[in-house]
C-alpha positions, 0 to 999 in steps of 0.5 A: 756799349750794349749790356752784353759787352758790359757784362763781359767787361766785368768779368774781364775786369774780374779776371784782371783782378786775379779771379779764375774763370773756371770758378766763375764759370762754375758759379754761373751754372746755379742761376735759377732760370735756364735762358738767362743762365746760359746767356750768362754761362756763355758770357762768362765761357767767352772770358774763360777762353781768353784767360787760357785756363782750359783749351778753347776746344773744351769750353766751346764743346761744353757750351754748344752742348749746354745750349741743348737745354733750350729747346724752345725754337725761337729762344733757342735760335737766339741763344745759339746765335749769340753763342756764335757771336761770342765765340766768332774769334775764339775758334781753333784755326790756323793761325789763331791763338786759341789752337790750331786744330782747324777740325776743332773749329769746324766741329763747334760750327757745324754742331751749332748749324745743325742744331739751329737748323733743326730749331729753325725747322721745328718753328714750321710745325708749331701752332695751329694751322691757320698760323701757317703763312705767319710762321713762314714769314717769321722763319724767313725773317730768322733765317740769317741766324742759321746761315751766319754759322756757314758764313763763319765757316767759309771764313775759316783759313784752315779749310781747304779743297781737300777738307771741304770736300771730304768733311765740310760740305758732306755735312752741310749737305747732310743737314740740307737733305735730312730736314726735308724742309722746303724753306730750309732747303732753299735757303740753305742752298742759295747760302752755300752758293753765296758764302764759299769760294768758287774754286771750292764749288768747282771742286764740289760740282757733282756733290751740289748738283746731285743734291739738288735732285734730292730736294723736296718738290717745293724747292725751286730748283731752277733758281738754285742751278741758275745762281750757281751757273751765274757765279761760276760763269762770271768766275770763268770769265774773270779768272780762266786760267783758275778753272781746273783742267780736269773739271768740265763745267759744261758736261757736268752741268748738262749731265745733272740738268738732264737727270733733273728734267726726268724728275718733278720739273715741269716743262717751263722749268725745264726749258728755263733750265736749258736757256740758263745752260746756254747762257751759261756756256756762251758767257764764258766760252762762246766757241762752245757751239757744240754745247748749244747743238747738244742742248737743242738735241736734249730740248727735242728729246724733251718735247718729244717724250711729253708729245708736245707739238705746240708751246704757248704761254711761259713754255713758248716764251722759254723756247723763244729764248732759247732760240734767241740767245745763241743768236744774239751772243754769236757775232755771226748768225749764220753759224747758228743757223749752220748748226745740225740741230738748230733748224730741225 
């Protein structure tokens, strides 16, 4: 048993002996140094919630605000991660013994997530320029601390599709866009795709893809889109009946990829995205050859606008993949050759 568990057990024993937790909660706030004081306060607060002497919502709100007292990024991240670990099984949620107001649990997690993301981003701007690479490595090592908030959000029973679309995802995406940090945006977008259910992605596809167009230039947008396509293609193939009739994934992806190609993506990235789109379509809708033909039209327009007559290197490889992919995926290559824009 680690020291924090032993300390929590001590406070639980005190509660069993009749000690009121509100008294201990107020007492530990007089500890001298702020960092150990807050770790101690969180531990007592965890037992305070168990005691039911006060609503979990009020204690959690107090703790998440108190943690603002530590603004040194590294210390603040670990402090808030400790808060999250202590509170993870005490959040108000559907069926929770600590209250069923889902919005209270969401507010706590979103507040903690926003503050942790700010601390994480601030790490990048502290110290001399020559240590930039070292700070980037440290940040990558610590990214899971921030992402754990999103994992816990995804596990909340009370978050349905309506609440996720109207409240949860917009607040997450606001943090992603406003931080204007390449490392944070890359990781958080990938984390959103990984931790939330496919059903929720289908209902918020436009929102996710629109955010991709607002990311910093250094973010690998292609990797984010490919990850989302691969996940949704696998889901659509495994659960075709679960795809809402009013969601045309192919049209939505095509529309947003067409918008991105007019942005800051280079030609190779644009072609790679088109290959991913074709793979995405043929993976779960092999009969949608009209979409393949539509993609070829889009690529042709891109090449004409860029005044490209010869493709070499990675761009050439991507173009070969684009032409080979439908041939390899379709049982009758002659069908592909017959597409109006395949040979043009």
